[in-house]
C-alpha positions as CSV (number, residue, x, y, z in Angstrom):
1,M,-64.4,15.6,36.4
2,K,-62.6,17.3,33.6
3,K,-63.2,16.0,30.2
4,L,-60.1,14.8,28.5
5,K,-59.0,16.6,25.3
6,T,-58.4,14.4,22.5
7,R,-56.3,15.3,19.5
8,K,-58.5,15.5,16.3
9,T,-57.2,13.7,13.3
10,S,-56.6,15.6,10.1
11,F,-59.8,14.0,8.6
12,E,-61.9,15.3,11.6
13,R,-60.3,18.8,11.2
14,H,-60.9,18.8,7.5
15,A,-64.5,17.7,8.0
16,E,-65.1,20.5,10.5
17,T,-63.7,23.0,8.0
18,D,-66.1,21.7,5.3
19,V,-69.0,22.3,7.7
20,R,-68.0,25.8,8.8
21,T,-67.1,27.0,5.4
22,E,-70.1,26.8,3.1
23,Q,-68.3,28.3,0.3
24,A,-65.5,25.5,0.3
25,P,-66.1,23.1,-2.5
26,Q,-67.4,19.5,-1.3
27,I,-65.2,16.5,-1.7
28,S,-66.8,13.6,-3.0
29,R,-67.0,10.3,-1.2
30,A,-65.3,8.5,-4.1
31,F,-62.3,10.9,-3.9
32,K,-61.9,10.3,-0.2
33,T,-62.2,6.4,-0.8
34,R,-59.4,6.6,-3.4
35,L,-57.2,8.8,-1.2
36,F,-57.6,6.4,1.7
37,I,-56.7,3.5,-0.4
38,L,-53.6,5.3,-1.7
39,L,-52.5,6.1,1.9
40,I,-52.9,2.3,2.8
41,A,-50.8,1.3,-0.2
42,V,-48.0,3.7,0.7
43,M,-48.0,2.4,4.3
44,L,-47.9,-1.2,3.1
45,L,-45.1,-0.5,0.7
46,S,-43.1,1.3,3.4
47,A,-43.6,-1.6,5.8
48,L,-42.6,-4.1,3.2
49,R,-39.3,-2.1,2.5
50,G,-38.5,-2.1,6.1
51,L,-39.0,-5.9,6.4
52,V,-36.6,-6.5,3.5
53,F,-33.9,-4.3,5.1
54,S,-34.4,-6.0,8.4
55,I,-33.9,-9.5,6.8
56,E,-30.8,-8.1,5.0
57,T,-29.3,-6.9,8.2
58,D,-30.0,-10.0,10.2
59,V,-28.3,-12.3,7.7
60,R,-25.4,-9.9,7.4
61,L,-25.7,-9.4,3.7
62,G,-27.3,-12.7,3.0
63,S,-26.3,-15.4,0.7
64,P,-24.9,-14.3,-2.8
65,S,-27.2,-16.9,-4.4
66,K,-30.3,-14.9,-3.3
67,S,-31.6,-12.1,-5.4
68,V,-32.0,-9.8,-2.5
69,V,-31.4,-6.0,-3.3
70,N,-28.8,-4.7,-1.0
71,E,-26.6,-1.6,-0.8
72,F,-23.7,-3.7,0.3
73,D,-23.4,-5.9,-2.8
74,P,-21.1,-7.5,-3.6
75,Q,-20.1,-8.8,-0.2
76,I,-16.7,-8.1,1.2
77,A,-14.1,-11.0,1.5
78,W,-11.0,-9.8,3.0
79,L,-7.6,-10.9,1.7
80,A,-5.9,-10.5,5.0
81,S,-2.1,-10.7,4.9
82,Y,1.0,-9.3,6.6
83,P,2.6,-7.2,4.0
84,N,4.7,-8.9,1.2
85,S,3.1,-12.3,1.6
86,G,1.8,-12.5,-2.0
87,T,-1.1,-10.1,-1.7
88,S,-0.7,-8.6,-5.3
89,F,-0.3,-11.9,-6.9
90,T,-3.5,-13.3,-5.3
91,L,-5.5,-10.1,-6.3
92,E,-4.3,-10.2,-9.8
93,M,-4.7,-13.8,-10.2
94,V,-8.3,-13.6,-9.3
95,A,-9.0,-10.6,-11.5
96,G,-7.1,-12.2,-14.4
97,A,-8.9,-15.6,-14.2
98,T,-12.5,-14.3,-13.4
99,K,-12.4,-10.9,-15.3
100,T,-13.8,-9.1,-12.3
101,A,-12.6,-6.3,-10.2
102,F,-11.1,-6.4,-6.7
103,A,-11.0,-3.9,-3.9
104,T,-8.6,-2.4,-1.3
105,N,-8.9,-0.4,2.0
106,Y,-6.3,1.9,0.8
107,G,-7.8,4.2,-1.7
108,T,-4.5,6.2,-2.1
109,E,-3.1,3.2,-3.9
110,Y,-4.9,4.1,-7.1
111,R,-5.5,7.4,-8.8
112,Y,-9.3,7.3,-8.8
113,M,-10.6,6.4,-5.4
114,I,-14.0,4.9,-6.3
115,P,-15.9,3.3,-3.3
116,V,-17.2,-0.1,-3.9
117,Y,-20.5,1.1,-2.5
118,P,-21.9,4.4,-3.8
119,G,-22.7,6.8,-0.9
120,H,-20.0,5.2,1.3
121,P,-16.7,7.1,1.0
122,E,-15.2,5.0,3.9
123,G,-14.5,2.3,1.5
124,P,-13.3,-0.1,0.5
125,F,-12.3,1.1,-2.9
126,L,-12.2,-0.4,-6.4
127,S,-8.9,-1.3,-7.7
128,K,-7.2,-0.2,-10.9
129,E,-9.1,-2.9,-12.6
130,A,-12.2,-0.7,-12.1
131,N,-13.2,-1.1,-15.7
132,L,-13.8,-4.8,-15.0
133,P,-17.2,-6.0,-13.9
134,I,-17.9,-5.9,-10.2
135,P,-19.0,-9.4,-9.0
136,F,-22.5,-8.5,-7.9
137,G,-24.2,-11.2,-5.9
138,R,-20.9,-12.7,-5.0
139,Y,-17.8,-11.6,-3.1
140,I,-15.3,-9.0,-3.9
141,L,-11.7,-9.8,-2.8
142,T,-10.6,-6.8,-0.8
143,K,-7.0,-6.2,0.4
144,T,-6.3,-5.4,4.1
145,H,-3.0,-5.5,6.0
146,C,-4.8,-4.7,9.3
147,G,-2.1,-3.1,11.6
148,G,1.3,-3.3,13.3
149,F,3.4,-3.6,10.2
150,C,5.4,-0.4,10.2
151,V,9.1,-0.6,9.2
152,F,11.9,1.2,11.0
153,C,9.8,2.1,13.9
154,P,10.1,1.5,17.7
155,P,8.2,-1.2,19.6
156,D,5.7,1.2,21.0
157,Q,4.4,1.9,17.6
158,Y,4.0,-1.8,16.4
159,A,3.4,-3.8,19.6
160,Y,-0.2,-4.2,20.5
161,G,-0.7,-4.2,24.4
162,Y,2.8,-2.6,24.6
163,N,4.2,-3.3,28.2
164,I,1.1,-5.4,29.0
165,G,0.9,-8.2,26.5
166,W,-1.6,-9.4,24.0
167,T,-5.0,-9.4,25.4
168,A,-8.7,-9.4,24.3
169,E,-8.4,-5.6,23.7
170,S,-5.5,-6.3,21.4
171,G,-7.5,-8.5,19.4
172,I,-10.6,-6.1,19.1
173,S,-8.2,-3.2,18.2
174,F,-6.6,-5.3,15.4
175,L,-9.9,-6.4,14.1
176,K,-10.8,-2.6,13.8
177,D,-7.4,-2.0,12.1
178,C,-8.4,-4.6,9.6
179,A,-11.5,-2.6,8.5
180,S,-9.4,0.7,8.4
181,G,-7.8,2.5,5.5
182,I,-6.9,5.8,3.9
183,T,-8.3,7.9,1.2
184,G,-7.6,11.5,-0.2
185,T,-4.7,13.0,-1.9
186,G,-1.7,15.2,-0.9
187,T,-2.3,17.0,2.4
188,A,-6.0,15.9,2.3
189,V,-5.1,12.2,3.0
190,K,-7.3,10.9,5.9
191,P,-8.1,7.6,7.7
192,V,-11.3,5.9,7.1
193,D,-12.9,2.9,8.4
194,Y,-16.0,0.8,8.2
195,V,-17.7,-1.8,10.5
196,P,-16.2,-5.2,10.4
197,E,-19.7,-6.7,10.3
198,R,-19.8,-5.9,6.6
199,V,-17.2,-8.5,6.0
200,S,-18.7,-11.9,5.1
201,R,-15.6,-14.0,4.3
202,V,-11.8,-13.9,4.8
203,I,-8.8,-15.3,3.1
204,H,-5.9,-15.7,5.5
205,L,-2.7,-15.5,3.4
206,I,0.4,-16.9,4.9
207,R,4.0,-16.9,3.6
208,N,7.3,-18.4,4.5
209,P,8.6,-16.1,7.3
210,F,12.2,-16.2,5.9
211,H,10.9,-15.4,2.4
212,N,8.5,-12.7,3.7
213,A,11.6,-10.9,5.6
214,V,13.5,-11.1,2.3
215,S,10.5,-9.6,0.5
216,N,10.5,-6.9,3.1
217,F,14.2,-6.0,2.3
218,H,13.5,-6.0,-1.5
219,H,10.4,-3.8,-1.0
220,E,12.6,-1.2,0.7
221,R,15.4,-1.6,-1.7
222,N,13.2,-1.1,-4.7
223,R,11.5,2.0,-3.6
224,D,12.0,4.7,-6.4
225,E,13.5,7.3,-4.0
226,N,15.9,4.7,-2.5
227,F,16.8,2.7,-5.5
228,E,20.3,4.1,-6.4
229,H,21.5,4.3,-2.7
230,W,20.2,0.8,-1.9
231,R,21.5,-0.9,-5.1
232,K,25.0,0.6,-4.3
233,N,25.2,-0.2,-0.6
234,Y,22.7,-3.2,-0.2
235,P,23.5,-5.9,-2.7
236,D,20.6,-8.2,-3.5
237,N,22.1,-11.3,-1.5
238,Y,23.0,-12.5,1.9
239,D,25.5,-9.5,2.5
240,G,22.8,-7.0,1.6
241,M,20.2,-8.7,3.9
242,K,22.8,-8.8,6.6
243,I,23.4,-5.0,6.4
244,F,19.7,-4.4,6.2
245,C,18.9,-6.5,9.4
246,E,21.7,-5.0,11.3
247,E,20.3,-1.5,10.7
248,Q,17.0,-2.7,11.7
249,N,18.3,-4.1,15.1
250,N,20.7,-1.2,15.8
251,V,18.3,1.8,15.0
252,F,16.1,1.1,18.0
253,F,18.3,-1.1,20.0
254,D,17.7,0.7,23.3
255,E,14.0,0.7,22.9
256,E,13.9,-3.0,21.7
257,K,16.1,-4.2,24.6
258,E,13.7,-2.6,27.1
259,F,10.8,-4.1,25.2
260,F,11.9,-7.7,24.8
261,E,13.2,-7.8,28.3
262,G,10.1,-6.1,29.9
263,S,6.6,-6.9,31.1
264,F,5.2,-7.6,27.7
265,F,7.1,-10.9,28.0
266,F,7.9,-11.5,31.7
267,Q,6.2,-11.9,35.1
268,N,7.3,-12.4,38.5
269,S,8.1,-16.1,39.5
270,E,6.1,-17.7,42.2
271,Q,9.1,-19.8,43.3
272,S,11.7,-17.2,43.3
273,T,12.5,-13.6,43.1
274,E,13.4,-13.9,39.4
275,T,11.1,-13.1,36.4
276,V,10.1,-15.8,34.0
277,L,8.4,-15.8,30.6
278,K,4.7,-15.5,30.8
279,P,2.6,-18.7,30.1
280,A,1.5,-17.3,26.8
281,F,4.9,-17.9,25.5
282,N,6.3,-21.4,24.8
283,S,9.7,-21.6,26.5
284,T,10.4,-25.1,25.3
285,F,11.5,-23.6,22.0
286,T,14.4,-21.9,23.7
287,N,16.3,-25.2,24.0
288,G,18.2,-24.2,26.9
289,K,19.1,-20.7,25.6
290,S,18.3,-17.5,27.4
291,W,15.6,-15.3,25.9
292,S,18.0,-12.3,25.9
293,E,20.6,-14.4,24.0
294,I,17.8,-15.5,21.3
295,V,16.6,-11.9,21.0
296,A,20.2,-10.6,20.5
297,K,21.0,-13.2,17.8
298,V,17.8,-12.9,15.7
299,P,18.5,-10.8,12.6
300,C,15.7,-8.3,11.7
301,R,14.0,-9.2,15.1
302,G,11.5,-6.4,14.6
303,I,10.3,-7.8,11.2
304,F,10.0,-11.4,12.7
305,F,8.2,-10.0,15.8
306,R,5.8,-8.0,13.7
307,Y,5.1,-11.2,11.4
308,V,4.3,-13.5,14.3
309,Q,2.4,-10.9,16.1
310,W,0.2,-10.2,13.0
311,H,-0.7,-13.8,12.7
312,N,-1.4,-14.2,16.4
313,L,-3.6,-11.3,16.5
314,F,-5.5,-12.2,13.3
315,H,-6.8,-15.3,15.0
316,L,-7.5,-13.4,18.2
317,A,-9.3,-10.8,16.3
318,L,-11.7,-13.3,14.7
319,D,-12.3,-14.9,18.1
320,Y,-13.6,-11.6,19.4
321,A,-15.4,-10.7,16.2
322,P,-19.1,-10.0,16.7
323,H,-19.8,-12.3,13.8
324,K,-18.0,-15.3,12.5
325,P,-17.0,-15.0,8.8
326,R,-15.9,-18.1,7.0
327,V,-12.1,-18.3,6.8
328,L,-9.9,-19.9,4.0
329,T,-6.2,-20.2,4.8
330,V,-3.9,-20.0,1.8
331,H,-0.2,-20.7,1.8
332,Y,1.6,-18.4,-0.8
333,E,4.0,-21.3,-1.7
334,N,1.0,-23.4,-2.8
335,Y,0.8,-21.3,-5.9
336,Q,3.7,-23.3,-7.2
337,T,3.1,-25.5,-10.2
338,S,2.2,-28.8,-8.5
339,T,-0.3,-27.3,-6.4
340,F,-1.3,-24.2,-8.3
341,Q,-4.6,-25.3,-10.0
342,D,-6.0,-26.8,-6.6
343,T,-5.1,-23.6,-4.6
344,A,-6.4,-21.2,-7.3
345,K,-9.6,-23.0,-7.8
346,S,-10.1,-23.2,-4.0
347,V,-9.8,-19.5,-3.8
348,L,-12.4,-18.9,-6.6
349,E,-14.7,-21.3,-5.2
350,F,-14.5,-19.7,-1.8
351,L,-15.5,-16.3,-3.6
352,E,-18.2,-18.1,-5.6
353,L,-16.4,-16.8,-8.8
354,K,-15.9,-18.8,-12.0
355,P,-12.8,-18.7,-14.1
356,V,-13.7,-17.5,-17.7
357,P,-11.7,-18.0,-21.1
358,G,-9.2,-15.1,-21.5
359,R,-6.6,-16.4,-23.9
360,E,-6.8,-16.7,-27.6
361,D,-6.9,-20.4,-27.4
362,G,-10.0,-20.1,-25.2
363,E,-8.2,-21.1,-22.0
364,V,-8.3,-19.4,-18.7
365,N,-5.6,-16.6,-18.3
366,W,-3.9,-17.9,-15.1
367,L,-1.3,-15.6,-13.8
368,E,2.1,-17.2,-13.9
369,F,3.7,-17.8,-10.6
370,H,7.5,-17.8,-9.9
371,L,8.8,-19.2,-6.5
372,L,12.2,-17.8,-5.8
373,T,14.1,-20.5,-4.0
374,D,17.2,-18.6,-3.6
375,Y,15.6,-16.7,-0.8
376,D,16.7,-19.6,1.5
377,L,20.3,-18.4,1.1
378,Y,19.6,-14.9,2.7
379,F,20.1,-16.5,6.2
380,T,22.7,-18.9,7.7
381,T,21.7,-22.1,9.3
382,E,22.5,-20.7,12.8
383,E,20.5,-17.5,12.1
384,K,17.5,-19.8,11.0
385,E,17.7,-21.6,14.2
386,Y,17.6,-18.6,16.3
387,I,14.6,-17.3,14.3
388,C,12.9,-20.6,14.8
389,A,13.3,-20.4,18.5
390,F,12.1,-16.8,18.5
391,L,9.1,-17.5,16.5
392,G,8.4,-20.8,18.2
393,T,8.3,-19.1,21.6
394,L,6.0,-16.3,20.5
395,A,3.5,-18.0,18.1
396,S,0.3,-19.2,19.5
397,P,-0.4,-22.9,19.0
398,R,-2.7,-22.2,16.0
399,V,-0.1,-20.1,14.4
400,W,2.8,-22.5,15.0
401,G,0.4,-25.2,13.4
402,E,0.3,-23.0,10.4
403,I,4.0,-22.2,10.0
404,Q,5.7,-25.2,11.5
405,H,6.5,-26.8,8.2
406,Y,8.6,-24.0,7.2
407,F,11.0,-25.0,10.0
408,D,10.9,-28.9,9.6
409,K,14.5,-29.0,8.2
410,I,15.8,-26.6,10.7
411,N,14.7,-27.6,14.2
412,P,12.0,-30.3,15.0
413,T,9.1,-29.4,17.1
414,P,9.8,-29.8,20.9
């Protein structure tokens, strides 16, 4: 029987060398003992470090009240919103009241693209208020618009599940978009992303859909490169909004007609040879009108579709998220005077941040809010009724529950 060879340890080889080489200096037993103790100490420290890292990973960044050293501190709290829903006001309100920095997925928004976490160039990135203290041990409010919000683009660029419909894959894709951003300058701009599991909390910001559409109009109108042209040709009133929406509807008329009458919305009927709206859509909101009529009469239909799709997919994304972050829903209109304090304080409590004195009189420097009520004049009553039918048909039950009150004076719930 062959004798199995065994691998000798470094200590055995070292001992043999000492025996074979009489000229080599002898190592004292005390030195070996100290060396052995040192090695054991190093191994114990390494194991302890691995245990701490494992604990941090298991609890997904842990609780901000625990003094655990973590490379992902502060924890991310998304401010998730469809564009022009009050994102800037919310970010600046939190920064002004707490004197802490906020963050964004879009590093190109600021001159200095400083990652919140050193060594993680994928973001998120500190805001222009980077000189403010970072809220270590708490949550840093982080701007994300997720996806599907392009302007002046065809349906195949903004509809998730194009020609199929919203599915689980749509929700998963949307979730990844929420954790995506951009960085770089000039021709070096590039997309970046991080894992959604880094996000511990989410603020879901919702705005009146009519006001959101008007704000989209203002955003395009006020772009520096377009300002003179838009000020001359698009007055800031109902007439200007109408021109804007007509252009929105006409520029991709053929593509949208095919999309809104296609397989995204319709399926074959089991009772006849006709096609019917898919069960995912609530046809009771059509009130006897045909879907094609509603689509044709909705001003800025692409904007309103993207709005309702965004909120539908936000919920779907969280349903399929590998972890379940806590969510706070905030309606932008609740920043008005009568409900401002309750709304603002609920946001700060959710982020575990405290307001601090910031004015000369020792009071908190709350950002002043102005709700522009004249936005209601940018659409006629008839247009609002068609928009209500359009959004009511497309909105999921959860989303309709969140936006229904915006339509109470227009069209009661079926």
